[in-house]
C-alpha positions in Angstrom: -8.8 27.1 -7.9 -9.2 26.6 -4.2 -6.2 26.4 -2.0 -6.7 24.8 1.4 -4.2 25.1 4.2 -4.1 21.9 6.3 -1.5 22.9 8.9 -2.8 20.3 11.3 -2.7 17.5 8.8 -0.4 14.7 10.0 -1.4 11.8 7.7 -2.3 11.6 4.0 -3.9 8.4 2.9 -4.9 7.4 -0.6 -5.1 3.8 -1.9 -6.0 4.6 -5.5 -3.7 3.1 -8.2 -2.6 6.5 -9.6 -2.1 8.2 -6.2 1.3 9.9 -5.6 2.8 11.3 -2.4 3.4 15.0 -1.9 7.1 15.4 -1.7 8.5 18.3 0.3 11.6 18.5 -1.8 12.5 17.6 -5.3 15.7 15.8 -4.1 15.5 12.6 -2.0 12.6 11.0 -3.8 12.8 7.3 -4.5 13.2 6.0 -8.1 11.2 2.9 -9.1 14.3 0.8 -8.5 14.4 2.0 -4.9 11.0 0.6 -4.0 11.3 -3.2 -3.5 8.8 -5.9 -4.3 6.4 -7.3 -1.8 8.4 -9.6 0.5 5.5 -12.1 0.6 4.1 -12.4 -3.0 6.9 -10.6 -4.9 4.4 -8.3 -6.5 4.8 -4.5 -6.8 4.4 -2.1 -3.9 2.4 1.1 -4.3 2.0 4.3 -2.3 -0.6 4.1 0.4 0.0 6.8 3.0 2.4 9.4 4.2 3.2 10.9 7.6 3.7 14.6 7.5 6.3 16.5 9.7 3.5 18.3 11.6 3.3 15.1 13.7 6.5 16.2 15.4 4.7 19.1 17.0 2.2 16.7 18.6 5.1 14.5 19.7 6.4 17.5 21.6 9.7 17.5 19.6 11.8 20.6 20.2 13.5 22.5 17.4 17.1 21.6 18.4 20.1 20.5 16.2 19.8 16.8 17.2 16.0 16.6 17.3 14.0 14.0 15.4 13.0 15.5 12.0 11.8 14.5 8.5 10.3 16.1 5.4 7.9 13.2 4.9 7.6 9.5 5.5 6.0 7.6 2.7 4.7 4.1 3.2 4.3 1.6 0.3 2.2 -1.5 0.6 1.5 -4.5 -1.6 -0.5 -3.4 -4.7 -2.4 -6.8 -4.6 -3.1 -6.6 -0.9 -1.8 -10.2 -0.7 -2.8 -12.2 2.3 -0.1 -14.6 3.5 -1.9 -15.5 6.7 0.2 -13.2 8.9 -1.4 -10.9 11.4 1.2 -8.2 11.0 2.9 -7.6 7.6 6.2 -5.8 6.9 5.8 -3.0 4.5 8.3 -0.4 3.1 8.8 3.2 4.2 10.8 5.9 2.5 12.0 8.7 4.7 12.7 12.0 2.9 14.9 14.2 5.1 15.6 17.9 5.0 19.1 18.7 4.0 21.4 19.6 6.9 23.7 22.5 6.8 26.6 23.2 9.0 27.4 26.8 9.9 30.8 27.9 11.3 30.7 30.3 14.3 
């Protein structure tokens, strides 16, 4: 088994029908009911790509309590790649966040 560390990876793309995102946490994953149908053809949406939190480093985000943060952002697109003669189509994104903890001084 070969383990590859891709610490600079900011985007994972796979348009195969059996592709699944890599979830950072077991909690906060969508169920099938959470993923809507295509707003154009009403067909199912499928996983297409995800944005990894390493992108925050390239954005220059500081590690502060109110900073932008996510575990992963998963984008679902129309499984049928329907074409409704629109130049820019609305898709669906699921944001998995890290749990927040509050500490008392």
